[in-house]
C-alpha positions in Angstrom: 84.2 81.8 13.5 85.6 84.6 11.3 82.5 86.5 10.3 84.3 89.6 8.9 84.7 89.9 5.3 88.1 91.5 5.9 89.1 88.1 7.8 88.9 86.0 4.7 90.3 88.2 1.9 93.7 87.3 1.1 96.2 88.8 -1.3 98.1 87.2 -3.9 101.6 88.7 -4.4 103.8 88.7 -7.5 107.3 87.6 -7.7 109.7 86.8 -10.4 111.4 83.4 -10.6 113.5 81.4 -13.3 115.7 78.1 -13.0 118.7 76.3 -14.5 119.1 75.4 -18.3 118.6 71.9 -19.0 121.6 70.0 -20.7 119.3 67.0 -22.0 117.3 66.9 -25.1 114.8 64.2 -25.9 113.2 64.3 -29.1 110.2 62.1 -29.8 108.6 61.2 -33.0 105.7 63.7 -34.0 103.0 63.2 -36.4 103.1 65.4 -39.3 100.1 67.6 -38.4 101.1 67.7 -34.7 101.9 71.0 -33.1 105.4 71.6 -32.2 106.7 71.0 -28.8 109.2 72.6 -26.5 112.5 71.0 -26.3 114.8 73.1 -24.1 117.5 75.8 -25.2 120.4 73.1 -25.0 119.0 71.7 -28.4 119.9 75.3 -30.0 123.4 75.0 -29.0 124.9 72.6 -31.8 123.9 74.9 -34.6 123.9 78.1 -32.9 126.6 77.8 -30.6 127.9 81.6 -30.8 124.5 83.0 -29.9 124.1 80.3 -27.4 127.4 81.2 -25.6 126.6 84.9 -25.6 123.1 84.6 -24.5 124.1 82.3 -21.6 126.1 85.4 -20.2 122.8 87.7 -20.3 120.6 88.5 -17.3 117.7 86.9 -18.8 119.7 83.6 -19.2 121.0 83.9 -15.4 117.8 84.9 -14.1 117.7 82.0 -11.6 118.5 78.6 -10.6 119.2 76.1 -7.9 120.6 77.9 -5.0 124.6 77.3 -5.1 124.8 76.1 -8.4 125.7 79.5 -10.1 128.7 81.5 -9.0 127.5 84.5 -7.2 128.6 86.4 -4.0 125.6 86.9 -1.7 127.8 88.3 0.8 126.7 85.9 3.5 129.3 87.6 5.8 126.4 90.3 6.2 123.7 87.7 6.2 122.1 88.5 9.5 119.8 91.6 10.4 117.0 92.8 12.5 113.5 93.9 10.9 112.4 96.2 13.5 108.8 96.4 12.5 108.1 92.8 12.9 110.8 92.2 15.6 112.1 89.3 13.5 115.9 88.5 13.3 116.9 86.9 10.1 120.2 85.1 9.3 121.1 83.6 6.0 123.8 81.0 6.0 125.1 78.0 4.1 125.4 74.6 5.6 127.4 72.2 3.4 125.7 72.7 -0.1 122.5 74.1 1.2 121.4 77.8 1.9 119.0 78.4 4.7 116.7 81.4 6.1 116.7 81.3 9.9 114.2 83.6 11.8 113.7 84.1 15.5 111.7 86.3 17.6 112.1 87.4 21.2 108.9 87.0 23.6 106.5 89.5 23.8 103.3 90.3 25.6 101.3 88.8 22.6 103.6 85.9 22.3 105.1 84.5 25.6 107.5 82.1 24.0 110.6 82.7 21.8 109.7 82.0 18.0 112.4 80.3 15.9 112.8 78.3 12.7 114.3 77.9 9.5 113.6 77.4 5.7 115.8 75.8 3.2 116.1 78.2 0.1 115.9 76.0 -2.7 115.8 78.3 -5.8 117.1 82.0 -6.1 115.0 84.3 -8.3 116.9 87.2 -10.4 120.2 87.7 -12.1 121.7 89.5 -9.4 122.1 92.6 -11.5 119.8 94.5 -9.1 118.7 91.9 -6.6 117.9 88.4 -6.1 115.0 86.7 -4.4 114.4 83.2 -3.1 111.8 80.5 -2.8 111.2 77.5 -0.5 108.9 74.6 -0.5 106.6 73.2 2.1 104.8 70.0 1.4 105.2 70.5 -2.4 103.7 74.1 -2.3 106.0 76.9 -3.1 106.4 80.2 -1.2 108.5 83.4 -1.2 111.2 84.1 1.1 110.6 87.4 2.9 114.4 88.2 2.4 116.1 89.3 -0.7 119.7 90.2 -1.5 120.3 93.4 -3.0 123.5 93.3 -5.1 124.3 97.0 -5.6 124.2 97.6 -1.7 125.8 94.1 -1.0 123.3 93.7 1.6 120.1 91.3 2.7 117.0 93.0 3.6 113.5 92.6 3.2 111.9 91.3 -0.1 109.4 93.9 -1.8 106.2 93.9 -0.2 107.5 92.6 3.1 109.2 95.9 4.4 106.1 97.2 6.2 105.0 93.7 7.6 104.2 94.0 11.4 104.8 90.2 11.7 106.6 87.3 10.1 105.1 86.2 6.9 106.0 82.9 5.5 103.0 82.0 3.3 103.0 84.2 0.4 102.5 81.9 -2.6 104.8 81.8 -5.8 102.4 82.7 -8.7 102.5 80.7 -11.8 102.1 83.8 -13.7 105.5 85.0 -12.3 107.1 81.7 -13.0 106.0 81.6 -16.7 107.8 85.0 -17.3 111.2 83.9 -15.6 111.3 80.3 -16.2 110.5 77.9 -18.9 108.4 74.8 -19.0 106.9 75.3 -15.6 105.3 72.3 -14.0 102.4 73.0 -11.9 100.2 70.4 -10.3 96.7 70.9 -12.3 93.9 72.2 -9.9 96.2 73.9 -7.6 97.4 77.5 -7.1 101.2 77.2 -5.9 102.0 73.6 -5.9 104.6 72.3 -8.3 106.4 69.3 -9.2 109.7 68.4 -7.1 111.5 70.5 -9.7 109.1 73.4 -10.5 110.4 74.1 -13.9 112.7 72.3 -16.3 114.5 75.1 -17.7 116.2 78.2 -16.0 116.1 81.6 -17.5 114.2 82.9 -20.4 114.7 80.1 -23.0 115.4 80.5 -26.8 111.8 79.1 -27.2 110.2 81.8 -25.2 111.0 84.4 -28.2 111.4 81.7 -31.1 108.4 79.3 -30.2 108.7 75.5 -29.7 111.5 74.2 -31.7 110.9 70.4 -32.0 109.9 70.6 -35.7 112.6 72.8 -36.6 115.1 70.6 -35.0 113.7 67.4 -36.5 114.5 68.8 -40.0 118.1 69.4 -39.1 118.4 66.0 -37.4 117.0 64.3 -40.7 119.3 66.2 -42.7 116.8 68.3 -44.3 116.7 72.0 -45.0 114.7 73.3 -42.0 111.4 75.0 -42.9 111.5 78.7 -41.7 108.0 78.5 -40.8 108.7 75.8 -37.9 110.5 78.7 -35.9 109.6 82.2 -35.3 111.9 85.1 -36.0 110.4 88.2 -34.1 112.1 90.4 -36.5 110.2 89.1 -39.4 106.7 89.1 -37.9 104.1 92.3 -38.4 104.6 94.8 -35.4 101.8 93.8 -33.1 102.8 90.1 -33.2 106.6 91.1 -32.9 105.7 93.5 -30.0 103.5 90.8 -28.2 106.7 88.4 -27.5 108.1 91.3 -25.5 104.9 92.5 -23.9 104.1 89.1 -22.5 106.3 89.6 -19.8 107.3 93.4 -19.6 103.9 94.8 -19.9 102.5 95.2 -16.5 99.9 98.0 -17.1 97.5 98.6 -14.3 95.6 95.2 -14.6 95.7 92.4 -17.1 92.6 90.3 -17.6 92.4 87.0 -19.4 90.1 86.9 -22.3 87.2 84.3 -21.6 88.2 80.7 -22.4 91.7 81.6 -23.1 94.8 80.8 -21.0 97.7 83.1 -21.1 99.9 80.0 -20.5 99.1 78.6 -23.9 100.5 81.8 -25.7 103.2 81.0 -28.3 105.5 83.3 -30.2 103.9 84.5 -33.3 100.6 85.1 -31.8 98.8 88.1 -30.9 99.0 88.7 -27.1 95.5 90.6 -27.3 93.9 87.4 -28.2 94.8 86.1 -24.8 94.6 89.1 -22.3 93.4 92.7 -22.2 95.8 94.9 -20.7 94.6 98.1 -19.2 96.4 101.4 -18.2 95.2 104.7 -16.9 94.2 107.8 -19.2 95.7 110.2 -18.3 98.7 108.2 -18.1 100.8 108.1 -15.1 104.2 109.5 -16.4 106.2 109.8 -13.3 105.8 106.4 -11.4 108.4 103.6 -12.3 107.3 100.1 -11.6 109.7 97.1 -11.9 107.8 95.7 -14.8 106.9 98.8 -16.5 109.4 99.2 -19.3 106.8 98.3 -22.1 104.4 100.9 -21.3 107.0 103.6 -20.2 108.3 103.2 -23.7 105.1 103.7 -25.4 104.6 106.9 -23.4 107.8 108.4 -24.8 108.1 111.0 -27.4 110.5 108.7 -29.3 107.9 106.1 -29.7 105.2 108.5 -30.5 107.4 109.9 -33.3 109.0 106.6 -34.7 105.7 104.3 -34.4 106.5 100.9 -35.3 110.1 101.4 -36.1 111.1 101.9 -32.7 110.6 98.7 -30.3 112.5 96.8 -27.7 114.8 95.3 -30.1 115.8 98.7 -31.6 118.2 99.2 -28.6 118.4 95.7 -27.1 120.0 92.8 -28.5 118.6 89.9 -26.6 121.4 87.6 -27.4 124.2 89.7 -25.9 125.1 92.7 -23.6 127.6 95.5 -24.4 130.4 95.4 -22.0 130.5 97.9 -19.2 133.3 100.1 -20.9 131.4 100.0 -24.2 127.9 100.3 -22.9 127.7 104.0 -23.1 128.6 104.4 -26.7 126.8 101.3 -27.7 123.5 103.1 -26.7 124.5 106.5 -28.0 125.0 105.0 -31.3 121.2 103.7 -31.0 119.9 107.3 -30.0 122.1 108.5 -33.1 120.2 106.2 -35.6 117.3 108.8 -35.3 119.0 111.8 -33.5 121.9 112.7 -36.0 123.7 116.0 -35.1 126.4 117.3 -32.8 127.2 116.4 -29.4 124.4 117.0 -26.8 125.1 120.4 -25.4 123.3 119.8 -22.2 126.0 117.4 -21.0 128.8 119.7 -21.7 127.1 121.8 -18.9 127.6 119.7 -16.1 131.1 118.4 -14.9 129.1 115.6 -13.0 127.7 114.0 -16.3 130.0 112.2 -18.8 129.9 113.8 -22.2 127.3 112.1 -24.7 126.0 109.7 -21.9 122.5 109.9 -23.6 121.2 107.1 -21.2 122.7 108.8 -18.5 120.7 111.9 -19.0 117.5 110.7 -20.6 116.9 107.4 -19.3 118.1 107.6 -15.6 117.8 105.1 -12.9 115.0 105.9 -10.3 113.6 103.8 -7.4 110.5 101.6 -8.5 107.3 101.9 -6.5 107.1 98.0 -6.1 110.9 97.3 -6.2 112.0 97.3 -2.6 115.6 98.7 -2.5 116.4 98.6 -6.2 116.3 101.2 -9.1 115.3 100.6 -12.7 115.8 102.4 -15.9 113.2 105.2 -17.2 112.0 104.1 -20.4 109.7 106.9 -20.9 113.0 108.7 -22.0 112.2 112.3 -20.6 113.7 115.0 -22.2 114.5 116.9 -19.2 115.4 115.1 -15.7 115.9 116.6 -12.3 117.6 113.6 -11.0 115.1 113.3 -8.2 113.3 109.8 -7.3 109.9 109.8 -9.4 107.2 109.1 -7.1 103.6 108.2 -7.9 101.3 111.2 -8.3 97.5 110.9 -7.7 95.2 111.9 -10.4 91.7 112.1 -9.3 89.8 111.8 -12.5 91.2 108.5 -14.3 89.8 106.2 -16.7 91.0 102.6 -17.4 91.7 102.1 -21.3 93.1 99.4 -23.4 97.0 99.8 -23.8 96.8 98.7 -27.5 94.0 100.9 -28.4 90.3 100.2 -29.6 87.1 99.9 -27.4 87.2 98.0 -24.3 85.0 94.7 -24.1 82.6 95.2 -21.2 83.5 91.9 -19.6 87.1 92.6 -19.3 86.8 96.4 -18.3 84.3 95.4 -15.4 86.9 92.8 -14.2 89.6 95.3 -14.4 87.7 97.7 -12.2 86.6 95.0 -9.9 90.2 93.9 -9.2 91.4 97.4 -8.8 88.2 97.9 -6.2 89.4 95.1 -4.3 92.9 96.3 -3.9 92.3 99.7 -3.4 88.9 99.7 -1.6 87.7 102.3 -4.0 84.0 102.9 -4.2 83.9 104.7 -7.3 85.9 101.7 -9.1 83.3 99.3 -7.3 80.4 100.9 -9.0 82.0 100.8 -12.4 82.6 97.3 -11.9 79.2 96.5 -10.8 77.4 98.2 -13.8 79.7 96.7 -16.3 79.5 93.0 -14.9 75.8 93.3 -14.6 75.7 94.0 -18.4 78.3 91.1 -19.2 76.2 88.8 -17.1 73.2 89.4 -19.0 75.3 88.8 -22.4 76.8 85.6 -21.1 75.5 84.1 -17.9 78.1 81.1 -17.3 81.4 83.4 -17.0 82.7 82.2 -13.8 84.8 85.2 -13.1 81.9 87.5 -13.8 79.7 85.6 -11.6 82.4 85.4 -8.6 83.1 89.1 -8.8 79.4 89.9 -8.8 78.7 87.7 -5.8 81.9 89.6 -4.1 79.9 92.8 -4.7 76.4 91.6 -3.4 78.6 90.3 -0.2 80.3 93.6 0.4 77.0 95.4 0.3 75.5 92.9 2.9 73.2 91.1 0.3 74.4 87.7 1.5 71.7 85.5 -0.2 72.4 86.9 -3.8 76.0 86.6 -2.9 75.7 82.8 -2.0 73.6 82.3 -5.4 76.4 83.7 -7.3 79.3 82.1 -5.6 77.4 78.6 -6.3 77.1 79.6 -9.9 80.6 80.5 -10.1 82.1 77.4 -8.8 79.7 75.3 -10.6 81.3 76.6 -13.8 84.7 76.7 -12.4 85.5 74.7 -9.2 89.2 76.0 -9.2 87.9 79.6 -8.1 89.4 79.4 -4.7 88.2 83.0 -3.4 84.6 82.0 -4.5 84.7 78.6 -2.5 86.3 80.5 0.9 83.6 83.3 0.6 80.9 80.8 0.1 82.3 78.9 3.1 82.2 82.0 5.5 78.3 82.8 4.4 77.6 79.1 5.2 79.3 79.1 8.4 77.4 82.3 9.6 74.3 79.9 8.9 75.4 77.2 10.9 76.2 75.0 7.9 79.6 74.1 9.1 80.0 70.8 7.3 79.6 72.5 4.0 81.8 75.3 4.9 84.5 72.9 6.1 84.4 71.0 2.7 85.0 74.2 0.9 87.8 75.4 3.2 89.5 72.1 3.0 89.3 72.2 -0.6 90.7 75.7 -0.8 93.9 74.5 1.4 94.3 71.7 -1.1 94.7 74.1 -3.9 96.9 76.5 -1.7 98.1 75.5 1.7 99.1 78.7 2.8 96.1 80.6 3.4 96.2 81.4 6.8 92.6 82.9 7.3 91.2 80.0 5.6 93.1 77.6 8.0 91.8 79.6 11.1 88.3 79.5 9.9 88.5 75.9 9.2 89.7 75.2 12.7 86.8 77.2 14.1 84.5 75.2 12.0 86.0 72.1 13.6 85.5 73.5 17.0 82.0 74.3 16.2 81.1 70.7 15.2 83.1 69.1 18.3 85.8 67.7 16.2 88.5 68.8 18.4 91.1 66.8 17.1 90.8 68.0 13.6 90.6 71.5 15.1 94.0 71.0 16.8 95.4 69.3 13.7 94.7 72.4 11.4 96.1 74.8 14.0 99.3 73.0 14.5 99.8 72.8 10.7 99.3 76.5 10.7 101.9 77.2 13.0 104.2 74.6 11.1 103.9 77.0 8.2 104.3 80.0 10.1 105.1 80.2 13.9 104.1 83.7 14.1 100.5 83.1 13.2 99.4 84.5 16.7 95.5 84.0 16.2 96.3 80.3 15.5 98.5 80.2 18.7 95.8 81.7 20.8 93.1 79.4 19.2 95.1 76.4 20.3 95.1 77.4 23.9 91.4 76.8 24.0 90.7 74.2 26.8 89.0 71.8 24.9 92.2 71.3 22.7 94.5 70.4 25.5 93.5 66.9 25.8 93.3 66.1 21.9 
C-alpha cells in the first residue's frame, strides 16, 4: 500500500485544444422566453460571408482539428528523435490517413525488456503559427501527447511540461478548461474529468459565438424574414469596458491562479456577462514584470505604461482585429499605425540608431518575442510594451515578499483567497502559503460549512500535518457535498487503507479511475488494495490495464512480478 502522501498526489496539466468547424446547422423551435442556444459558426456565413471567410484564415479559426484534414506540413521527414532524459525514442509517422506516435525504450537495469507501442494521434492542437500539440484517446478518455511539433524550428520535440521527464508519460489528462478555450461546444461526459464523446467537441476553432454569444434567436429572426433584434447577439465593442474585456480575459487571462466562485461554473459564462461573477483571478503584488507565459497577454498588457495611461480606451481590440490578420508585408506598418493613434510625432529615433532594426518597427522594438516560461521551445510577444529592451530572454525573477491580489481590483473574498493560496501551496510546497491558506479557509468554513472545495483543502492541510482523523472527517464532508472531487476520494482512500479498511478504499479508488482512468498512483494503490484482500485476479487486471495505458510504469511492472499473481 502506498502510505506516502507524495505517492498519491497527482498534477493536472494544462493544454490547449480546438477542433474543426461544423458545416451543418440545425435550428429547433424555441419558446419565446427560452435562452438562446449555440448553433455553430457556419450559421453566420450566409449573412456575414466576408467576415466568415477572412476569419477562417486566422489562427483562432485554425487552432486545431482532426489530424490530416487541414493542409499543414509537419515535416514528417524529421519525425524521429531520442529524448535522452527518459531514454525514449519517438517516431511520428503517417499510415494511410492516420497519424501515429510510436515510442520505444531499450532494456535497462530497471526494465529487462524492451518497451514499445504506439498511439494514434486523433486531433491536433494549435494553429501551427508557433507550435502544434496532439491528443489521443484511450477507452474514451483523452490524453496529451508527450510530443509536439514546433513550426518555426520545423522540428518535433517534447511538449511543454515533458522536457524534464525521466520516464515516458502517456497519462496526462486533457483538461476541459483548456478545451473550452480552444474549441467550441465541448462534449464532456458528465461526472468525469477527461472523458468526452467520441467527437470531443463539435466545432473547431474559437467560434463566432465565443465572442458574440449564442446565435439561435438572432438567426431565427433572419430566417423568419424579420429584422434581427440587436439584443439577441452581442457586439463586444458596444459593451461597457468590464464586460467587453471579460470576453478576451475568459481565455487570455492566466494570472497566477483562478478560483471559481461558489456555486458558479465558468463553463456557463456567456459573452456580455462579467467574468468576475464566475471566477476570481489573482496575480502577485508586486507584479512579476519580466516573466512571460504562454497565456499571459492579458495581464501583461495591464502592466504596461500604455494601458495605465490610456485606461479603458486601450483594450485587446485596439490593436487586434479578431476577424482578420494583416499580411506579413503589411504587418509592421499596420501595428505602427495603431501605436501612432496615441503616440503622434516623428519617427522613432531609437530605431535609426541600429542597422539591425528596421526603421519604424514599433512592435519589433517595444513588443519583442521572448521565450515563455511554460511554452517549451516557443517564443511569445511581450505585451507589457517595455520602453527599453535588451534583447535578452526574460526569465522569472524571484520576489521574496509577495501577496496575491485580485486582478480586477477590489477586496478579495476570504474563500477565494484561501483557495488560491492553498492551490499554490500544493504546487510549490510552500509552508508560508500553506499557513495563509489554512487561516483563511478556517474563516471561510466558519461562515459557510458546506463548501466542498474549502472542506477538501482543509482536509488536505490536516493530512499534511499528520492529523489524519480530522482529515478523514473533512474529506468525508467534502465528498458528501460534491462526490466529483477526485482528490478527496483518493486521499480518503489512502487513509482508510492505512487503517485496514480496504473495501472502502477500493470503492473510492475505483470511482476515481472511473472519472479519470489515467491516474497511475491510484491504479497502483488499487492493485495493492486487492492484493491485501486476497483478490489476486482483480489486482492483476488493474496492473495489466496500468501497463496498457503506460508501458513505462515500472512500479506496476514490478508489482506484477509478485508470485501470487503468476497463476491468475
